[in-house]
N, C-alpha and C positions, 0 to 999 in steps of 0.2 A: 573279731578284732577287739578293740578297746572301747568302742562306742557301739550303739545299736540304732537301728531304725525304729524299733518298737519300744525301746527304753534303753537308757545307758546302763551298762552292766558293770567254796575253796575246797578234805583232801588227803588223807594218808591211810589206806588200809582196806583190804577186802573184808567184808563183814559176813556173818552168818545170816541165815534167813530170819532168825529171831531178832537179831540186832536191827536188821533193815526194817522189819515190820514194826518194831517198837518205835524206832525213830520216825517212821512214816506216819504213825498214828498219834504219837505224842509230841511231835516236833512243833511246827508252827512258828511264826515269827515271834521274836522276843523283843521286849521293850529295850531300847538302847542296847543293841546286841553286839556281841563279839563272836569271832569264829569259835566253832565247837569242834573239839576233837571227838570223832566218832569212836564208839566203844572199842578199845584195843583188846587183844587177847594175849596173855592173860588179863583179868580185869584191871581197871585203872588203879585200884588200890595197891596193886603189886608193882606198878611201874608208873612213871619212868624212873630210871636210875641213871641220872646224869653222871658223866665222868667225875671222879672224886675231886679233881682240881678245877672243875668248871664252876663258874659263878651262876647263880640263879639268873634266868633270863630277865626277870623283872628288875634286877639290879644293874643291868648293862645300859649304858647311856651312849646312844649313837649320835654322831654329828655328820653333817653332809656339806663339807666344803665344796664350793663350786669349782669345776674344772674349766668349762667353757660355757659361754652363752652365745646368742646370735644365730642359732640354728633355726631352720625352717621346718617345723613339725617333725622333730626327730622321733623315731620309733624304736631304735635298737642301737646298742653299742657293744663292741667286742674288740679284743685284740686279735692279732693274726697268729700269735704264738710262734713268731719268727725271730724272736730275740730283739726286735727293734723297739719294743715298748710303745709303739704307736697304737692309737685307738682309731677305730673306724665306726662312723655313725651313719645309719640309714636315715635319710630324710624321705618322708612320704611322697614327695613330689618327684623323686627319682634319682637323687644324687647320693653317692656314698662319700661322705666327707672324712677328711683325715685330721686327726689331732696329733701333733708331734711336739714333745717337750711342753705340754700344757697350752699349746697355741693351735687355734683352728687354722689350718692351711687353706689358702684361697682356692687352689686347684683341687677338684675332687678326684678320688680314685676312679670313679665311674659316674657318668651322667646319662641316665636313661630317661630324661625328662620328655623326650619326644616319643617314647614308646610306652609310657605308663599312663593308665587311667587313674584318676585320683578322686573321683566323686565317692561319697559315702565312705565306706571302709576300705576302699581300693587304694592301691599305691605300691610303692616299693616297700615291702614289709619285713624282709629278713635277709641275712647274709651269713654264710658259713665259709670259713677258710680251710683249704686243704691242710691236713696235718703235715704236709710237706711244702707248705706255701713258700718257705724260704728258698727251696730248690726249684719249685715248678711255677710259682706265681699263680696257681689256679685258685679260684674261689667260685662260690655258688650263690645265686640270689633267687629270691621268691618275689615275684611281682605280678600285678594284674595288667594285662595288655589293653590296648585301646578298645577291644571288644569286651573287656571286663573279665576275661578268663585268666586263670592262674597259669603262670609260666615259671618253670624251674630251669634255670640256665647256668651254664658254666662260662666264665670269662678267664682271661689270662692277663696278668699284669706284666709290665716291663721289668727290667732288671732292678730298678730302684724299689719296686714293690709299692709304689705310690701312684701309678698311672696305668689304667687299662683302656684299651681301645674298644668302644662298643662293637666294632666290627669283628672282634674276637669271639662274639657270642656263639655258643653251641647250645641250642635248645634241647634239653633232655626230656622234658615232659610238659604237656599242655593239657589242662583240665578245664572243661567247660563249667562255667559258673552260672546258675539260673538266676541269681539275684546279686545285688551289689554288696551285701553284707555277709558276715561269717565266712571270710576267706581264709581263716587261719593265718599263715604267713611265716611261722617260725621254721627255720631249717637249722639243724645241728649235726655235727659229726659225733656219733656215739663212741664209746670205748672200743667198739669193734671196727672203727674207721668206715662204717657205713653211713650213708646220708639219710637222716631221719627228717620227715616232713610232716608238720601238723596241718591237717585239712579240716576246715569248718564244714558244716552240714549243707552249705549252699545258700543259706540265708532265708530271707523273709522272717517269719516267726513261728516257732513250734515245729520246725522241720516238716513243712507241708508235703514234701515228696517222700518222706520216710527214708532219707538218704543215710542217716547215721546207723540205722539197723539193717540196711540193705547190703548184701555182699556183691551186688552188681555194679557198685560205683566206688570211686575213690573218695567221695565226699563224706565228711564226718568220721574220718579215719586218722590213724597214725600210719604213715608209710615208711618203708625202709628199703633203700636202693643201694646196690653196689655200683658205685660210679668209678671204680678203679683205684681208689685211694688206699684200699686195704692191701694192695700188692697183687690182687687177683684181677686179671683183665676182664673187660666187659664184652669180650668176644666180638668186637667190631660194632656192637650196638650202642645206642646212647647210654644205656645202663644195663646192668645185669640184675637178676633176682637172686638174692642170697639163698642158698640151699636150705637154710634153717628158717626161712620165713614160714609162718604157719600155714599159708595157703599156696606154697610153692609147688607142692605135689599132692593135689587133692586125690583122695581115694575113691570118691564117688560124686555124683552130681549134687548131693545134699551138702557136701563140704566144699564145693567149688566156690572160689571167690577170685577177685582180682589179686594176682600174685604179689603185687607191691604192698598189700595191706599187712600191717603188723598188729593193729588193734582197731576195734570198732567202737561205736556208741559214744562219739564225741560231738559236742555242739559247736564249740569254737575254741580250740586249744591255742589261744593267741600266743602264749609263751610257755615253753617247756625247756628243761635242762637236765643234764646228767651231773651227778656228784662226781667231781674229778678224782675223788679218793676211793669211793665204794662202787661207782658205776650205777647207782640207783637212779631211776627216772622219776622226775617230778613234773607234773602237768598242771597248769592253771587253766581250767576249762570254764569259759564265761557262761553264766547262767541265763535263763530266759526271763522270768518276771519276778522270781522270789528268792532263788538260791544260787550262790556261787560255790565253786568247789576246787579243791586241790586233790589230785590223785597221786599216788606213790606206788611204784613198782620196784622192789629191790632187785639188785643184780643176781642172776642165778649163778650156778657153779661155773658156767662158761664165761662169766663176767658180763653177760648181756641180760637185761630184763626179759621176763617171760613174754612170749608172744601169744596171740590169739585171744587176748582179753577183750571183754565187752564192758565198757564203762557206763552203759545204761541209758544214755539219751536216745530217743525221746520217750522211753518207757519211764524213766526217772529223770527228775531234775535234782542233781546231787543225790541224796538218799531218799528223796520224796517222790511218790508216784506222780506222774505227769499225764494229763493235766491235774492240777490240785483237786483233791476230793475223789479222784478215781481210786479203784482198788486194783492192786497188782499182786498176783501170785508169784512169789519169788523163787526162781530156780537158782540156787547158790552156785551151781556149776556153770551158770551162764553169765552172771553179772558180777563185776568188781566194783564195789562201792568206794566213794571217796574216803580219804583219811581225815580231811578237815572240810567243813562247810560253813558258810555264814549266810544269813538272810540279808535283806536289803535295808535293815536298820543299821548294818555295819558298813555297807558300801554297796555298789551296784555293778561293778565291772572288775572282776579279779584279774590281776596281773601276776602270772606265774613268775617266780624269781629264780634264785640260785642258792646253792649251798656254799657258804663261805669257807674258803681254804686259803686265806690270805696270811702268809707268814708274818706280816707286819702287825697283825692283830690276833694273836693266838687265843684270846678270850672269846673270839667270835667263831672259832673253828667248829665246823659241823652244824652251824645254825642255818636253816633254810629261811631266807628272807623273801617275803612276797608282799604284795600290796594291792591297793584298789585304786583304779583310775578315777572313779567318781568322788571318793571321800578323801583321798590323799593319805590314807592310813597305811602304815607299814607294820607288819607282824613278823615275828620270828618263831619258827618251829624247830624243835630239836628232838631227834630220836634218842631213845635210851642207848646206852653204850653197847648193848648187846644186839642192837637192831641194825638194819641196813643190809643184811644178807638174807637170802631166801630161807624161810623156815624158822628164822629167829623171832623171838617175841618182840613186838613193837610197842614201845611206850612213847608218849609224845608230850613234850612241854610246848605250850603255845601262848605267846604273850604279845600284846601290842608294844612295839618298840619306838615308834615315831608317829606323830600326827602332823602331817605337813600341809602346805598350801599348794602342793604340786599335783599336776596331772600325771600320776605315776604310770607311765606307759610301758616301761620295760626296766629290767635289770641286765647287767652284763658283767663280764670279767675280762681283765687285762692279762697280759703275758705272764705276770708274776702272781696271779691269783687275786689281784685287787678287784674289788666289787664296786660297780657303778650303778647309779640310779638315773634314769632318763625322764625328764619332764617334757611332756609333749609341747609345752609352751615355748621350748627353745633352749634348754640347758641340760648339761650333764654334771652330776655330782658324784664325788667319791664317798663311799660308806666307810666311816672311821669309828673307832672305839674310844670315846672320850674317857671311859672308865680307866683305860690303861695309862692316862696321862698323869 
């Protein structure tokens, strides 16, 4: 999640073995550090090449006008893409609050306070609305139950779209959690209309059970389920397994795994998102004791990011062998390294963000905004104009865009592409471009 029991806790590109080993042996913590873009290919001297009409990231000035305050430990905000322009905010204690016309509505969409455990990093952690929410009223949540286990459930709202009966709950998946931290918690519908779920490694510290690298568990993974929103029925089951999931049809015992798994080797992917224009997948994976990371997977020819990737934890923490000081022989066919990373001189708990596609602020178009819960810093990363598709060269600009006093726990988007920042202390802010004024 966004905090840790062992310490409070970035990201773009698969590297070659030479790149990984070089970074692992020459990296180390930097004095007053900033995120580092890991060596792109072709070399950094050739890229990035930002769009001709785009301003340098360092010249852009962001502002954060407040939308609402008075929330109780908010952890996520999103629109339902139903044309209502409402925003919905998850509060850790179990409520989904509604913001309408800039006002926090007294009655919640959903109240699971009686069903949710909230100690440590537990709670109501994420929500995703059906792509057909306006017609069906269906939405999906990720929470920890009274036993501390992860529950993925579907609920149905009434015709107003602002009230759901807790009794409408359909439990799709329940995952046992051995510890109270590293629950993940983000759920998103991908461009394929499948439900994607980010699962932490089960907690404690250092992944003592080896869950992230084990194919026998759903912990430490990115999951992908067919919950019927793509138009394909789930055959009467709570959910179906997409036929193109990498472990849906194992050919032998050595490649067998839980069929829900899309990717492995994640520590705590607290927040991830898809670029609404390119379909690329961005993951903020919270680090252990030294390094935070951002992972990036471009959309393939089918419009879906490649499956079967292993992001390295707990063999690596970001691009560095774990535990620190150990030696790792890198199999480049096995591990996908982050595109951006930063040490704990820059922050201590990465919050994955979103790619801005807000028509009100065209100067921000294509910038991936992400932040740090501990330091309150917000950075922007932008791919070169020829990147974002599988096989294309990736160049990256990365610049600090804001230094705030906020506990940056999440970013989210509204119906019209607006981008919001959530402060765990109780407020939601809109991201705006002061440069454009």
